[in-house]
C-alpha positions as CSV (number, residue, x, y, z in Angstrom):
1,X,27.6,-22.4,-35.0
2,X,28.4,-21.4,-38.4
3,X,26.8,-24.3,-39.7
4,X,24.0,-24.4,-37.4
5,X,23.0,-20.9,-38.3
6,X,23.2,-21.3,-42.1
7,X,20.9,-24.5,-41.4
8,X,18.3,-22.7,-39.3
9,X,18.3,-20.0,-41.9
10,X,17.8,-22.4,-45.0
11,X,15.1,-24.5,-43.2
12,X,13.1,-21.3,-42.4
13,X,13.4,-20.4,-46.1
14,X,12.4,-23.8,-47.1
15,X,9.3,-23.5,-45.0
16,X,8.5,-20.5,-46.4
17,X,8.8,-21.7,-49.9
18,X,6.7,-24.7,-49.2
19,X,3.8,-22.5,-48.0
20,X,4.0,-20.4,-51.3
21,X,4.0,-23.8,-53.1
22,X,0.9,-25.0,-51.3
23,X,-1.2,-22.0,-52.2
24,X,0.3,-19.2,-50.0
25,X,0.5,-15.6,-50.8
26,X,3.5,-14.6,-48.6
27,X,6.3,-14.2,-50.8
28,X,8.2,-12.2,-48.2
29,X,9.1,-14.8,-45.9
30,X,10.9,-17.1,-48.5
31,X,12.4,-14.0,-50.4
32,X,13.6,-12.5,-47.1
33,X,15.3,-15.8,-46.0
34,X,17.2,-16.8,-48.9
35,X,18.3,-13.2,-49.1
36,X,20.0,-13.7,-45.5
37,X,21.0,-17.3,-46.6
38,X,23.1,-15.8,-49.4
39,X,24.6,-13.0,-47.8
40,X,25.7,-15.3,-45.0
41,X,27.5,-17.4,-47.8
42,X,29.1,-14.6,-49.3
43,X,30.5,-13.6,-46.0
44,X,31.5,-17.0,-45.3
45,X,33.6,-17.2,-48.6
46,X,35.5,-13.8,-47.4
47,X,35.9,-14.8,-43.5
48,X,36.4,-18.6,-43.0
49,X,39.3,-19.9,-43.7
50,X,38.2,-23.8,-43.2
51,X,37.0,-25.2,-46.4
52,X,35.9,-28.1,-44.5
53,X,33.4,-25.8,-42.4
54,X,32.1,-24.4,-46.1
55,X,31.5,-27.9,-47.1
56,X,29.5,-29.0,-44.1
57,X,27.5,-25.8,-44.0
58,X,26.7,-26.5,-47.8
59,X,25.9,-30.0,-47.0
60,X,23.4,-29.2,-44.1
61,X,21.7,-26.6,-46.3
62,X,20.6,-29.2,-48.5
63,X,19.6,-31.7,-45.9
64,X,17.4,-29.1,-44.1
65,X,15.5,-29.4,-47.3
66,X,14.5,-33.0,-47.1
67,X,13.2,-32.3,-43.5
68,X,10.9,-29.7,-44.9
69,X,9.9,-31.1,-48.4
70,X,10.3,-35.3,-47.4
71,X,12.4,-37.2,-49.2
72,X,12.3,-38.1,-52.8
73,X,14.7,-39.9,-55.5
74,X,13.8,-37.3,-57.8
75,X,14.9,-34.7,-55.0
76,X,17.9,-36.5,-54.7
77,X,19.3,-36.1,-58.1
78,X,18.3,-32.8,-58.6
79,X,20.1,-31.9,-55.2
80,X,23.1,-33.8,-56.5
81,X,23.3,-31.5,-59.4
82,X,22.1,-28.2,-57.4
83,X,25.1,-29.1,-54.7
84,X,27.9,-29.2,-57.4
85,X,26.8,-25.9,-58.3
86,X,26.9,-24.8,-54.9
87,X,30.7,-26.4,-54.5
88,X,31.7,-24.7,-58.0
89,X,30.5,-21.1,-57.2
90,X,32.1,-21.4,-53.7
91,X,35.2,-22.5,-55.4
92,X,35.2,-20.1,-57.9
93,X,34.8,-17.2,-55.2
94,X,37.4,-18.5,-52.9
95,X,40.0,-19.0,-55.9
96,X,39.2,-15.4,-56.7
97,X,39.9,-14.1,-53.2
98,X,43.2,-16.1,-53.0
99,X,44.7,-14.9,-56.2
100,X,43.9,-11.4,-56.2
101,X,46.4,-8.8,-54.7
102,X,43.9,-6.3,-53.7
103,X,40.6,-7.4,-52.1
104,X,37.7,-6.3,-54.0
105,X,35.0,-8.2,-52.7
106,X,32.3,-7.1,-55.4
107,X,34.2,-9.4,-57.9
108,X,34.6,-12.1,-55.5
109,X,30.8,-12.3,-55.0
110,X,30.3,-12.0,-58.7
111,X,32.8,-15.2,-59.4
112,X,30.5,-17.3,-57.2
113,X,27.1,-16.2,-57.1
114,X,25.7,-17.0,-60.5
115,X,26.3,-20.7,-60.0
116,X,24.9,-20.4,-56.4
117,X,21.7,-19.2,-57.9
118,X,21.6,-21.3,-60.5
119,X,21.7,-24.2,-58.1
120,X,19.0,-22.6,-55.9
121,X,16.8,-22.0,-58.9
122,X,17.2,-25.9,-59.8
123,X,16.0,-26.8,-56.1
124,X,12.8,-24.6,-56.3
125,X,12.0,-25.8,-59.5
126,X,12.0,-29.6,-58.3
127,X,10.2,-28.6,-55.5
128,X,7.4,-26.9,-57.8
129,X,7.3,-29.4,-59.9
130,X,5.9,-32.1,-57.1
131,X,4.1,-29.3,-55.4
132,X,0.2,-28.7,-55.3
133,X,0.6,-25.4,-56.9
134,X,2.1,-27.2,-60.1
135,X,-0.4,-30.2,-60.1
136,X,-3.4,-27.8,-60.4
137,X,-1.8,-26.5,-63.7
138,X,-1.2,-30.1,-65.1
139,X,-5.1,-30.4,-65.7
140,X,-5.7,-27.0,-67.3
141,X,-3.2,-24.1,-68.1
142,X,-3.9,-20.7,-66.8
143,X,-1.8,-17.6,-68.0
144,X,-0.8,-15.7,-64.8
145,X,-3.4,-12.9,-64.5
146,X,-1.0,-10.5,-63.3
147,X,1.3,-11.1,-66.5
148,X,-1.8,-11.1,-68.5
149,X,-3.0,-7.6,-67.2
150,X,0.3,-6.2,-67.8
151,X,0.6,-7.4,-71.4
152,X,-3.0,-6.7,-72.6
153,X,-3.4,-3.2,-70.7
154,X,-2.5,-1.2,-73.6
155,X,-4.8,-3.2,-76.0
156,X,-8.0,-3.0,-73.8
157,X,-7.3,1.0,-73.5
158,X,-7.3,1.1,-77.1
159,X,-10.5,-0.9,-77.7
160,X,-12.4,0.2,-74.2
161,X,-16.1,0.8,-75.0
162,X,-16.0,-0.3,-78.6
163,X,-16.8,-4.1,-78.3
164,X,-20.0,-5.1,-77.2
165,X,-19.6,-7.1,-74.2
166,X,-22.9,-9.2,-74.4
167,X,-22.9,-10.0,-78.1
168,X,-18.8,-11.2,-77.8
169,X,-20.0,-13.5,-75.2
170,X,-23.0,-15.0,-77.0
171,X,-20.5,-15.8,-80.0
172,X,-18.3,-17.4,-77.9
173,X,-20.4,-19.0,-75.5
174,X,-19.4,-17.6,-72.1
175,X,-21.9,-17.3,-69.3
176,X,-21.5,-13.6,-67.5
177,X,-22.7,-12.2,-64.4
178,X,-22.8,-8.9,-66.1
179,X,-20.1,-7.4,-63.9
180,X,-17.1,-8.6,-66.4
181,X,-15.0,-6.2,-68.3
182,X,-13.6,-7.0,-71.6
183,X,-10.1,-7.8,-70.4
184,X,-11.8,-10.7,-68.3
185,X,-13.7,-12.1,-71.1
186,X,-10.6,-12.0,-73.0
187,X,-8.5,-13.9,-70.2
188,X,-11.0,-16.6,-70.1
189,X,-10.9,-16.9,-74.2
190,X,-7.3,-17.3,-74.5
191,X,-7.2,-19.7,-71.7
192,X,-10.0,-21.8,-73.3
193,X,-8.1,-22.0,-76.4
194,X,-4.8,-22.5,-74.9
195,X,-6.2,-25.6,-73.2
196,X,-8.3,-26.8,-76.4
197,X,-5.4,-26.8,-79.1
198,X,-3.0,-28.0,-76.5
199,X,-5.0,-31.1,-75.5
200,X,-2.4,-33.1,-77.9
201,X,0.5,-31.9,-75.8
202,X,-0.8,-32.2,-72.5
203,X,1.8,-34.8,-71.6
204,X,4.7,-32.1,-71.9
205,X,2.9,-29.4,-70.1
206,X,4.5,-30.3,-66.6
207,X,7.7,-30.1,-68.2
208,X,7.1,-27.1,-69.9
209,X,5.8,-25.6,-67.1
210,X,9.0,-26.2,-65.0
211,X,11.2,-25.3,-67.7
212,X,9.5,-21.9,-67.9
213,X,9.5,-21.8,-64.1
214,X,13.3,-22.3,-64.1
215,X,13.9,-19.6,-66.6
216,X,11.6,-17.2,-64.6
217,X,13.7,-18.0,-61.6
218,X,16.8,-17.5,-63.2
219,X,16.0,-13.9,-64.8
220,X,14.5,-13.3,-61.1
221,X,18.1,-14.4,-60.0
222,X,19.9,-11.9,-61.9
223,X,18.6,-8.8,-60.2
224,X,18.5,-10.6,-57.0
225,X,22.4,-11.3,-57.3
226,X,23.1,-7.5,-57.4
227,X,21.0,-6.8,-54.3
228,X,22.8,-9.4,-52.3
229,X,26.2,-8.2,-53.5
230,X,25.1,-4.6,-52.4
231,X,24.0,-5.9,-48.9
232,X,27.1,-8.2,-48.8
233,X,29.3,-5.0,-49.6
234,X,27.7,-2.8,-46.9
235,X,28.0,-5.6,-44.3
236,X,31.6,-6.3,-44.8
237,X,32.2,-2.7,-45.2
238,X,30.6,-1.9,-41.7
239,X,32.5,-4.7,-40.1
240,X,35.9,-3.3,-41.2
241,X,34.7,0.2,-39.9
242,X,34.2,-1.0,-36.4
243,X,37.1,-3.1,-36.4
244,X,35.5,-6.4,-35.8
245,X,37.7,-7.7,-39.1
246,X,40.9,-6.1,-40.4
247,X,42.4,-5.9,-43.7
248,X,46.1,-6.9,-43.5
249,X,48.9,-6.5,-46.3
250,X,51.5,-9.3,-46.9
251,X,54.5,-9.5,-49.2
252,X,54.2,-11.8,-51.5
253,X,57.2,-13.6,-53.7
254,X,57.3,-13.7,-57.4
255,X,59.1,-15.7,-59.5
256,X,61.5,-13.6,-62.2
257,X,63.1,-14.8,-65.1
258,X,66.6,-13.3,-65.7
259,X,68.7,-13.8,-69.2
């Protein structure tokens, strides 16, 4: 049942991710799915005694990826590495739980989640690399507009109204409809210049985009990790409070040296 539930959650998450990488805009679906999956794994570390069940659960999570994205040898190589990260992260978390005298669930989660998130970022990056979204950017690179707007907003406010847009567009050879703002023109120009001077390195664009995408996921994952820890900790406390699980103290034998 545990493995089946994890497979269902991961399959729904992979479907949401595939939709995004095909041009969809519903980021909430995969983000919520991966959030639930990671919380599920955290609670799995705490509550499940059978390591065999954990291994089977992790295998099914990755197998469900192939059902959604189809089989590629490139996927197989990346997923093997990602699975190793999942195994190592789970081993770190369970080892932390077993050696602790006083149970501190947040520290257990912090031992395992960084490796899990690295493995997940690798899988998502592999899916992105072969997606229609990445194929569009291989012909022509475009800076994400939302990122451009964040960076350029202070500059546009400073020079707003001081630069003649029509004269600037004529000098740059741009065709305007008359409704463009200064930041729209600047966005076009920067993208044109990047692609103009980047022709000699075009063969490296896909790899560079994939690395950039992976690093972005790692940065987001750092914030995501603390959200997972908080929610997992709250769920664990609720389960303890309602009596669904109990924390018991056990006497521990300790070796002593006497002289």
